C-alpha positions in Angstrom: 7.3 6.3 51.2 4.0 5.1 50.0 4.0 2.3 47.6 1.9 1.9 44.5 -1.4 0.1 45.0 -1.2 -1.9 41.8 1.1 -4.9 41.5 2.8 -6.1 38.3 4.5 -9.5 38.4 8.1 -9.5 37.2 8.5 -9.7 33.5 10.2 -13.1 33.6 7.3 -14.6 35.6 4.6 -13.2 33.4 6.4 -14.3 30.2 6.9 -17.8 31.4 3.2 -18.1 32.2 2.1 -17.0 28.7 0.9 -19.7 26.3 2.8 -19.8 23.0 0.7 -18.2 20.2 0.0 -19.9 17.0 1.3 -18.1 13.9 -1.3 -15.7 12.5 -2.7 -16.2 9.1 -2.5 -12.9 7.2 -5.1 -14.2 4.7 -7.7 -14.3 7.5 -7.4 -10.6 8.4 -10.6 -8.6 8.0 -10.8 -6.6 4.8 -10.9 -3.3 6.7 -7.6 -4.1 8.4 -6.0 -5.3 5.1 -7.1 -2.0 3.5 -5.7 0.0 6.4 -2.3 -1.8 5.9 -2.3 -1.4 2.1 -3.1 2.3 2.2 0.3 2.9 3.7 1.9 1.6 0.5 2.4 3.4 -2.8 0.6 2.2 -5.9 3.6 0.5 -7.3 4.0 -1.6 -4.2 0.4 -2.6 -4.3 0.5 -3.5 -7.9 3.8 -5.4 -7.8 3.8 -7.0 -4.4 0.8 -6.7 -2.0 -1.8 -8.0 -4.4 0.3 -11.2 -4.8 0.3 -12.1 -1.1 -3.0 -14.1 -1.2 -6.5 -14.1 -2.6 -8.0 -11.9 0.2 -5.3 -9.3 -0.3 -5.8 -9.3 -4.0 -9.6 -8.8 -3.5 -8.9 -5.7 -1.4 -6.3 -4.5 -3.9 -8.9 -4.6 -6.6 -11.4 -2.5 -4.6 -11.9 0.9 -6.3 -11.7 2.6 -2.9 -8.1 1.7 -2.7 -7.4 3.8 -5.9 -8.8 7.2 -4.9 -5.3 8.5 -4.7 -2.6 7.1 -7.0 1.0 7.6 -6.0 3.5 6.2 -8.4 6.6 7.5 -6.4 9.5 5.1 -6.6 13.0 4.8 -5.2 14.7 3.6 -8.3 14.7 3.3 -12.1 11.5 1.4 -12.9 12.6 0.7 -16.4 15.7 -1.2 -15.2 13.4 -3.2 -12.9 11.3 -4.3 -15.9 8.2 -2.2 -15.0 6.2 -0.4 -17.7 5.0 2.7 -15.9 2.4 3.6 -18.6 0.8 0.1 -18.2 0.9 0.4 -14.4 -0.7 3.9 -14.5 -3.5 2.6 -16.8 -4.0 -0.4 -14.4 -4.3 1.9 -11.4 -6.7 4.4 -13.1 -8.8 1.5 -14.4 -9.1 0.1 -10.9 -10.3 3.4 -9.6 -13.4 3.0 -11.7 -13.9 6.7 -11.9 -13.3 7.2 -8.2 -9.9 8.9 -8.5 -10.5 11.8 -6.0 -7.2 13.3 -5.2 -4.4 13.1 -7.8 -2.0 10.9 -9.7 1.5 11.6 -8.6 4.2 10.2 -10.8 7.9 10.6 -9.8 10.5 9.1 -12.0 14.0 9.0 -10.7 16.8 8.2 -13.1 20.3 7.1 -12.5 21.5 10.7 -12.8 19.4 11.5 -9.7 17.2 14.0 -11.7 13.5 13.7 -11.2 10.3 14.7 -12.9 7.0 15.0 -11.0 3.7 15.3 -12.8 0.6 16.5 -10.8 -2.7 16.6 -12.7 -6.4 16.7 -12.1 -8.0 13.2 -12.1 -10.2 14.1 -15.1 -7.1 15.0 -17.2 -5.3 11.8 -16.3 -8.3 9.6 -17.0 -8.8 11.2 -20.4 -5.1 10.9 -21.3 -4.8 7.3 -20.1 -8.0 6.0 -21.7 -7.1 7.3 -25.2 
């Protein structure tokens, strides 16, 4: 049988030769990479956790391009967690600075497992939330 022309050292050998890496500082990530990470979160997660990681993450969270689509889907009862959904929606729409391109999705799940979803055009939402 013919053998492969490329050689890979055994895993144990290559692992032992590797230098230990220093812990990475998440605050030093480029803004484009931070934005890519944050776009995988919903708006509630950005407002309540991600923007509190560090200054550079907060700066990216405040960028209007992060708020072209506002998704307020949640897995629990926001009221019981102490969140004011109306204030959070206003915050998110304000941060969009008129750049809300897609939609505002608001899903509220109550203890009874019933849910209500509201889909609206961005102009309607901005008008409602700014009054």
